[in-house]
C-alpha positions in Angstrom: 71.7 -9.3 -9.0 68.5 -7.4 -8.1 67.5 -6.0 -11.5 63.7 -6.2 -11.3 62.0 -3.1 -10.0 58.9 -3.6 -7.9 56.6 -0.7 -7.2 53.4 -0.4 -5.2 51.1 2.6 -4.7 47.7 3.9 -4.5 45.9 7.3 -4.9 42.4 8.1 -3.9 41.3 10.6 -6.6 38.1 11.1 -8.4 38.5 9.1 -11.7 35.7 10.1 -14.0 36.3 7.3 -16.6 38.2 4.4 -15.1 37.3 2.1 -18.0 38.7 4.6 -20.6 41.9 4.7 -18.4 42.0 0.9 -18.5 42.0 0.9 -22.2 44.8 3.4 -22.2 47.0 1.6 -19.6 46.6 -2.1 -20.6 48.3 -2.0 -24.1 51.1 0.4 -22.8 51.8 -1.9 -19.8 51.8 -5.0 -22.0 54.2 -3.4 -24.5 56.5 -2.5 -21.7 56.7 -6.1 -20.5 55.3 -5.2 -17.1 53.6 -7.7 -14.8 51.4 -7.1 -11.7 48.0 -5.8 -11.0 46.4 -2.3 -11.5 43.0 -1.7 -10.0 40.9 1.2 -11.1 37.7 2.6 -9.7 36.0 6.1 -9.5 37.5 6.5 -6.2 41.2 6.1 -7.5 44.0 3.7 -8.4 45.9 0.8 -6.5 48.9 -0.8 -8.3 51.5 -3.4 -7.8 53.9 -3.7 -10.7 57.3 -5.1 -11.5 59.6 -5.1 -14.5 62.6 -3.2 -16.1 63.3 0.0 -14.1 62.8 2.2 -17.3 59.7 0.4 -18.3 58.1 0.9 -14.7 59.1 4.5 -14.6 57.6 5.0 -18.1 54.2 3.7 -17.0 54.3 5.7 -13.8 54.9 8.8 -15.9 52.0 7.9 -18.1 49.7 7.6 -14.9 50.9 10.9 -13.4 49.9 12.7 -16.6 46.2 11.7 -15.8 43.9 14.0 -14.1 43.9 13.6 -10.4 47.1 11.3 -10.5 49.7 13.9 -10.8 51.1 13.3 -7.3 50.8 9.5 -7.3 53.7 8.1 -5.2 55.2 4.5 -5.5 57.3 2.6 -3.0 60.2 0.9 -4.7 61.9 -2.2 -3.8 64.1 -4.8 -5.9 64.1 -8.5 -6.7 66.3 -10.8 -8.7 63.3 -12.2 -10.6 59.8 -11.1 -11.6 57.4 -11.8 -8.7 54.3 -11.7 -10.7 53.0 -14.2 -13.1 50.9 -12.0 -15.4 49.5 -8.5 -16.0 46.0 -7.5 -14.9 44.4 -4.2 -15.2 40.9 -4.2 -13.7 38.0 -1.7 -13.1 36.4 -2.3 -9.6 33.6 -0.7 -7.6 36.3 0.2 -5.0 40.3 -0.1 -5.2 40.1 -1.5 -1.7 36.7 -3.1 -0.7 34.9 -1.9 2.5 31.2 -1.9 1.5 30.8 1.4 3.4 29.6 4.0 0.9 29.8 7.0 3.2 33.7 6.7 3.3 35.2 8.6 0.3 38.9 9.2 0.8 39.0 10.9 -2.6 36.9 13.7 -1.1 39.2 14.3 2.0 41.8 12.2 3.8 42.0 11.4 7.4 45.0 12.8 9.4 48.2 11.0 8.7 51.3 10.6 10.7 54.7 9.9 9.2 57.0 6.9 10.1 59.6 8.8 12.1 56.9 10.5 14.4 55.3 7.0 14.9 58.7 5.7 15.9 59.3 8.6 18.3 55.8 8.0 19.8 56.5 4.4 20.3 59.9 5.2 21.8 58.3 7.5 24.5 55.0 5.5 24.9 52.8 8.4 24.2 52.0 11.1 21.6 53.0 14.7 21.9 50.0 15.5 24.1 50.5 12.6 26.5 48.0 10.3 25.3 48.9 6.6 25.2 49.6 5.2 21.7 48.1 2.1 20.3 48.8 0.6 16.9 45.9 -0.9 15.2 46.5 -3.5 12.5 43.9 -3.3 9.7 45.1 -6.2 7.7 43.7 -9.7 7.6 44.7 -12.2 10.3 47.0 -14.4 8.0 49.0 -11.3 7.2 49.3 -10.3 10.7 50.7 -13.6 11.5 53.8 -12.9 9.4 54.7 -9.9 11.6 53.3 -6.7 13.2 54.1 -3.9 15.6 54.8 -5.1 19.2 51.4 -5.0 21.0 49.4 -4.2 18.0 45.7 -4.4 18.3 44.7 -7.3 16.1 40.9 -8.0 15.5 41.6 -11.2 13.6 39.9 -9.8 10.5 38.8 -12.3 7.9 38.5 -9.6 5.1 38.8 -5.7 5.2 35.2 -5.3 4.9 34.7 -6.9 8.3 36.5 -3.7 9.9 33.5 -1.4 10.4 31.7 -4.2 12.3 34.8 -5.0 14.3 35.1 -1.3 15.3 31.7 -1.2 16.7 32.5 -4.2 18.8 35.8 -2.9 20.1 35.3 0.8 20.0 35.5 1.4 23.9 39.0 0.1 24.0 40.2 2.9 21.7 38.6 5.7 23.6 40.9 8.4 25.0 44.0 7.0 23.2 46.1 8.0 20.2 45.2 5.4 17.6 47.6 4.7 14.7 46.0 2.6 12.1 48.4 0.8 9.8 48.6 -1.7 6.8 51.0 -2.9 4.2 51.2 0.3 2.0 48.5 2.7 3.3 45.3 2.1 1.4 43.4 0.1 4.1 44.5 2.2 7.1 43.5 5.4 5.2 39.8 4.0 5.0 40.0 2.6 8.5 41.0 6.0 10.0 38.0 7.7 8.2 35.6 5.0 9.7 37.1 5.6 13.1 36.7 9.3 12.8 33.1 8.8 11.6 32.5 6.8 14.7 33.5 9.7 16.9 37.0 8.8 17.8 39.0 12.0 17.8 42.6 11.0 18.1 43.1 8.8 15.1 46.0 8.9 12.5 46.8 6.6 9.5 50.5 5.6 9.2 51.6 7.5 6.1 52.8 4.8 3.4 52.1 1.9 5.7 54.5 -0.7 7.0 56.7 -0.6 3.8 57.3 3.2 4.2 58.0 2.6 7.9 60.6 -0.1 7.0 62.2 2.3 4.5 62.4 5.3 6.9 63.0 3.6 10.3 64.5 0.1 9.7 61.6 -1.5 11.3 62.0 -0.3 14.9 59.2 -1.8 17.2 58.1 -4.1 14.4 58.5 -7.8 14.9 58.6 -10.3 11.9 58.0 -9.5 8.4 55.5 -7.8 6.1 53.3 -10.1 4.0 53.2 -8.9 0.3 50.7 -10.2 -2.3 53.3 -11.6 -4.8 55.6 -14.6 -5.0 58.2 -12.9 -2.6 55.5 -13.7 0.1 57.0 -11.5 2.7 59.6 -8.6 3.3 61.8 -8.0 6.0 62.8 -4.4 7.4 65.4 -4.1 4.8 62.7 -4.5 2.2 64.3 -7.7 0.9 62.4 -11.1 0.6 62.5 -12.9 3.9 62.8 -16.3 2.5 
């Protein structure tokens, strides 16, 4: 029986006091019996949590009452056991490290495209203006090896902070194309899309909600393999169930 609710989500928002928010969240999450990781920074929040459904929803409710987090969304999946070993609530310089200070998603997002539109573009081979569509995997190489979109561009990144340099080396191959950047849940492809826009690429979108939202809304069409996740489930199939 899959009785454990797993949620993942992020929100780029200006958090004035991430350390104060940590002091609020940690005892509540601990008392609710939740496990997983919550990362906080001035640029926003990134979370992966699991536990009793009512407890998870209680913490999400607390988060959504915080300034800037009212529309925090969380992708939901289920497991038969707790996939995390402990609870961590950390304050970081960035909720996803890129080492590129000019990129500030909390001040404005790159354009996003929803899962069903991406599927339609991939079905027809071009976007709605006739440009060829390419998918760009912004995850680390070991994650890509578990599965990715058919024909996705993979720069064999060792870590996400390698992305800006890889873009400079490969920028020409993206010119004139509709580029859909994607990652597990959306956080990396959101920053990646902004960096590409900064580099002068005009037709760039982030996949809204990442691979997990794409699985949820399309059943994984055009995706081969599974999606790596950073917990003991290791990877999820298009049905959002553990692959092993």
